[in-house]
C-alpha positions as a printed Julia matrix, in Angstrom:
333×3 Matrix{Float64}:
 -11.33  -1.52  -10.41
 -10.3    1.93  -11.61
 -12.2    5.19  -11.59
 -11.49   8.5   -13.31
 -11.74  11.56  -11.12
 -11.99  14.74  -13.18
 -11.05  18.0   -11.47
 -10.72  21.49  -12.9
  -7.69  22.46  -10.9
  -6.58  25.93  -11.8
  -9.4   28.46  -11.64
 -12.24  26.27  -10.41
 -11.93  23.13   -8.24
 -14.79  20.64   -8.4
 -15.29  17.78   -5.95
 -11.83  17.39   -4.42
 -11.77  15.48   -1.14
  -8.93  16.72    1.11
  -7.37  14.29    3.56
  -7.48  15.61    7.13
  -4.59  17.25    8.95
  -1.69  17.82    6.6
   0.12  20.81    5.14
  -1.33  22.02    1.81
  -4.26  20.0     0.49
  -3.69  16.41   -0.51
  -6.28  14.42   -2.38
  -7.7   11.34   -0.7
  -9.77   8.4    -1.86
 -11.75   5.94    0.22
 -10.38   2.4     0.08
 -12.12  -0.27    2.17
 -13.53   2.35    4.49
 -10.3    4.29    5.08
  -8.87   7.41    3.51
  -5.72   6.86    1.41
  -3.57   9.68    0.07
  -3.72   9.9    -3.71
  -0.2    9.48   -5.08
   1.89   7.5    -7.53
   3.09   4.14   -6.23
   6.43   4.35   -8.02
   8.6    6.64  -10.11
   9.65   7.65  -12.69
   6.17   8.62  -13.77
   5.81   8.19  -17.52
   3.89  10.74  -19.57
   3.2   11.49  -23.22
   2.43  14.74  -25.02
  -0.01  15.24  -27.86
   1.01  16.54  -31.26
  -1.68  19.25  -31.38
  -0.36  22.77  -31.86
  -2.09  26.1   -31.24
  -1.31  29.63  -32.45
   1.95  30.71  -30.86
   2.85  27.24  -29.54
   4.12  24.48  -31.82
   4.1   20.82  -30.8
   7.85  21.05  -30.1
   7.34  24.24  -28.07
   4.67  22.5   -26.01
   6.87  19.48  -25.31
   9.78  21.7   -24.26
   7.71  23.92  -21.95
   6.07  20.93  -20.28
   9.49  19.29  -19.93
  10.85  22.35  -18.14
   7.92  22.3   -15.73
   8.44  18.6   -14.93
  12.16  19.29  -14.45
  11.38  22.02  -11.91
   9.45  19.59   -9.71
  12.11  16.91  -10.18
  14.82  19.34   -9.06
  13.42  19.6    -5.5
  16.29  18.06   -3.53
  14.15  16.95   -0.58
  11.75  14.97   -2.8
  12.26  11.7    -4.65
   9.8   12.15   -7.52
  10.95  11.79  -11.15
   9.37  11.69  -14.6
  10.03  10.21  -18.03
   8.78  11.43  -21.4
   7.43   8.3   -23.11
   6.69   9.81  -26.5
   4.2   11.73  -28.59
   0.64  10.65  -29.26
  -2.33  11.76  -31.33
  -4.64  10.85  -28.44
  -6.36  13.61  -26.5
  -6.18  13.99  -22.71
  -9.02  12.44  -20.74
  -9.19   8.99  -22.26
  -8.78   5.89  -20.09
  -6.04   4.49  -22.3
  -3.23   3.79  -19.84
  -1.32   6.89  -20.96
  -0.8   10.0   -18.85
  -1.39  12.5   -21.62
  -0.8   16.25  -21.72
  -2.14  18.36  -24.54
  -4.52  21.01  -25.83
  -8.29  20.65  -25.97
 -10.63  23.38  -27.22
 -13.17  24.04  -24.44
 -14.67  27.52  -24.94
 -17.53  26.48  -22.64
 -15.05  26.4   -19.74
 -14.48  30.13  -19.88
 -12.74  30.34  -16.48
 -10.62  27.18  -16.72
  -7.17  27.51  -18.29
  -6.25  23.89  -17.66
  -7.59  20.8   -15.93
  -6.12  17.64  -14.4
  -7.92  14.32  -14.15
  -6.94  11.08  -12.47
  -7.51   7.38  -13.01
  -7.33   5.68   -9.61
  -6.88   2.04   -8.6
  -9.76   1.79   -6.15
  -8.31  -1.29   -4.46
  -5.14   0.54   -3.36
  -5.8    4.25   -3.91
  -2.74   4.52   -6.18
  -2.72   6.72   -9.25
  -2.85   4.74  -12.48
  -3.06   7.58  -14.97
  -3.28  11.37  -14.87
  -4.12  13.57  -17.83
  -3.79  17.34  -18.19
  -5.56  19.39  -20.81
  -4.74  23.0   -21.61
  -7.72  24.96  -22.89
  -6.9   26.14  -26.42
  -9.79  28.61  -26.23
  -7.27  30.85  -24.41
  -4.16  32.45  -26.0
  -0.87  30.78  -24.99
   2.81  31.67  -25.06
   6.18  29.99  -24.47
   8.23  33.19  -24.88
  11.17  33.29  -22.4
  10.07  36.62  -20.97
   6.34  36.14  -21.41
   4.1   37.7   -24.02
   1.47  40.38  -23.57
  -2.13  39.14  -23.53
  -1.11  35.47  -23.58
  -0.94  32.99  -20.7
   2.43  31.48  -19.93
   2.29  27.75  -20.7
   5.2   26.79  -18.45
   3.64  28.52  -15.43
   0.28  26.85  -15.89
   1.97  23.49  -16.54
   3.94  23.82  -13.29
   0.7   24.3   -11.36
  -1.13  21.45  -13.1
   1.8   19.05  -12.66
   1.52  19.78   -8.94
  -1.99  18.3    -9.17
  -0.65  15.51  -11.38
   1.68  14.69   -8.47
  -1.24  14.59   -6.01
  -1.14  18.09   -4.52
  -4.22  20.22   -3.99
  -4.47  23.97   -3.69
  -2.68  26.38   -1.37
  -4.28  29.56   -0.03
  -1.0   31.49    0.23
  -1.91  34.35   -2.05
  -3.59  37.73   -2.19
  -6.25  38.75   -4.69
  -8.66  41.55   -5.42
 -12.08  41.4    -7.04
 -12.3   42.51  -10.67
 -15.07  44.87  -11.72
 -16.31  42.4   -14.32
 -16.19  39.41  -11.95
 -13.49  37.01  -10.81
 -10.24  37.9    -9.06
  -6.83  39.27   -9.95
  -3.74  37.87   -8.22
  -1.72  40.55   -6.43
   0.87  38.22   -4.87
   1.33  34.51   -4.27
   3.58  32.42   -2.03
   2.68  29.12   -3.71
   2.54  27.83   -7.25
  -0.47  25.82   -6.07
  -2.52  28.96   -5.44
  -5.7   28.33   -7.46
  -5.87  31.58   -9.43
  -3.5   32.24  -12.31
  -1.37  35.31  -12.74
  -2.47  37.72  -15.44
  -1.6   37.13  -19.11
   2.0   38.04  -19.87
   3.31  37.15  -16.41
   5.98  34.48  -15.89
   5.88  34.75  -12.09
   4.5   31.22  -11.87
   7.64  29.43  -13.06
   9.35  29.11   -9.65
   8.3   26.84   -6.78
   7.83  28.39   -3.35
   8.39  27.0     0.16
   4.82  25.69    0.47
   5.09  23.76   -2.83
   8.44  22.3    -1.82
   7.11  21.2     1.58
   4.14  19.57   -0.12
   6.02  17.54   -2.72
   8.65  16.56   -0.13
   5.97  15.31    2.24
   4.28  13.24   -0.48
   7.49  11.8    -1.97
  10.22  12.28    0.64
  13.87  11.82   -0.25
  15.64   9.2     1.85
  17.2   11.73    4.22
  14.22  14.11    4.35
  11.86  12.5     6.89
  14.41  12.13    9.71
  15.31  15.83    9.46
  11.94  17.44    8.84
   9.56  18.48   11.6
   5.87  19.19   11.96
   3.78  21.84   13.63
   0.34  20.84   14.85
  -2.52  22.05   16.97
  -6.18  22.91   17.22
  -8.18  26.03   16.35
 -11.38  26.81   18.23
 -14.04  29.51   18.26
 -16.33  29.84   21.25
 -14.89  26.57   22.53
 -15.8   24.52   19.46
 -13.46  23.2    16.75
 -13.26  25.35   13.63
 -13.24  23.74   10.16
 -11.49  25.46    7.25
  -9.32  27.96    9.14
  -6.1   28.82    7.3
  -2.99  28.31    9.46
   0.31  29.83    8.34
   3.79  29.08    9.71
   6.23  31.93    9.0
   9.98  31.34    9.21
  11.56  34.61   10.44
  15.02  33.47    9.35
  14.13  32.98    5.68
  10.85  34.83    5.27
   9.23  31.69    3.83
   5.71  30.5     4.6
   4.14  27.05    4.68
   0.44  26.71    5.39
  -2.33  24.3     6.23
  -6.02  24.23    7.04
  -8.02  22.83    9.89
  -9.52  19.9     8.06
 -11.87  18.28   10.52
 -14.69  19.36   12.81
 -12.37  19.28   15.83
 -10.33  22.11   14.31
  -7.11  20.1    14.15
  -4.26  20.92   11.78
  -0.74  19.71   11.05
   1.88  21.38    8.88
   4.53  18.94    7.71
   7.75  19.16    5.72
   9.26  21.93    7.86
  12.92  22.53    8.55
  13.74  22.71   12.28
  13.6   26.1    13.94
  11.29  28.86   15.2
   7.99  29.79   13.51
   5.53  32.61   13.92
   2.03  31.13   13.56
  -1.1   32.94   12.5
  -4.67  31.82   11.83
  -6.9   33.6     9.34
 -10.26  33.14    7.62
 -10.33  31.91    4.03
 -11.88  35.14    2.76
  -9.46  36.13   -0.02
 -10.33  33.4    -2.54
 -13.25  31.3    -3.67
 -13.86  28.7    -0.96
 -14.88  26.06   -3.52
 -11.33  26.23   -4.9
 -10.26  24.4    -1.73
 -13.22  22.5    -0.32
 -16.24  20.6    -1.54
 -19.23  22.91   -1.85
 -21.16  20.81    0.69
 -18.72  21.69    3.51
 -19.49  24.66    5.72
 -16.38  26.81    6.09
 -16.48  29.42    8.87
 -14.86  32.72    7.84
 -16.45  34.82   10.59
 -13.42  35.33   12.81
 -10.5   37.7    13.21
  -6.9   37.02   12.26
  -5.06  35.68   15.31
  -1.41  35.0    16.18
   0.0   32.44   18.58
   1.36  34.51   21.47
   4.77  32.84   21.4
   7.32  31.65   18.88
   6.73  27.96   18.16
   9.78  25.71   17.83
   9.71  22.97   15.2
  12.04  20.18   16.37
  14.24  18.13   14.07
  12.36  14.96   13.12
   9.54  15.61   15.57
   6.39  17.58   16.28
   5.94  20.9    18.03
   3.31  19.5    20.37
  -0.31  20.61   20.13
  -0.78  24.37   19.88
  -4.13  25.62   21.12
  -5.41  28.69   19.23
  -8.68  30.36   20.15
 -10.07  32.85   17.64
 -12.86  35.39   18.19
 -15.73  36.42   15.91
 -15.35  39.53   13.76
């Protein structure tokens, strides 16, 4: 039996179910009473592109920009994922037709959603069967090498959506500010999987960051990746009780890179995987700089009433092992 799971995965996230205790958010499905990580069972993953063009982006332009975005994910040396263009179709994304289709759909009613990814899942195994991505043609698009004023960069948005296509959820490694008319503006981001797009004209979203690389490497590890990579794990508490939804960041002082996680169960446990061995500075912060429903189901209660805290020592990530549980107690604001 298969089921389509539709998720608006760029500006608004609806009904994603994160699997507990891993770096970044993975998607999980329930199979025979257990949670299974949503991912492709084998690669290369075949996809098709639609022949629909929009002002400023021809069908050939669209295929080329999407191809570059797939190539960026494929180029991660610590991951084993690969893709294959299987042709062009006149079908639109979102149909259960056995084709993973990428293309434009005009959805002016979705006035905050630039693009959306949906999945068809084999409910007996939890494996991905099909994943479609639609780009909302109600917005202006560009494939210009240096970006184009007042138009959204197709390659950047494709890179983010293909992260979802791979099985990755959102990262909270970004900074925003509220706009006077509503919504948020991105000031900086340390992950392509940050849920809010850069402003029109920007091409800052064409390059993967450390958090994205750790995520894709953890989902689809290269043969020599798992033995070398380490993890950092622990528990966050407030007033002695486990804290759900705290954002935990591991900072590498040697490279300046950051990889993050959340506490994803009521015990406040977290685990950040896909890390290179070495020292990390660890901080815990409330998820108060983005819309919480971009990361968690609206039914979950996420506590943001606590102060930013740092682990009072440098934490060592061992090669091929775990740091050992780090206990972090935070205090109310």
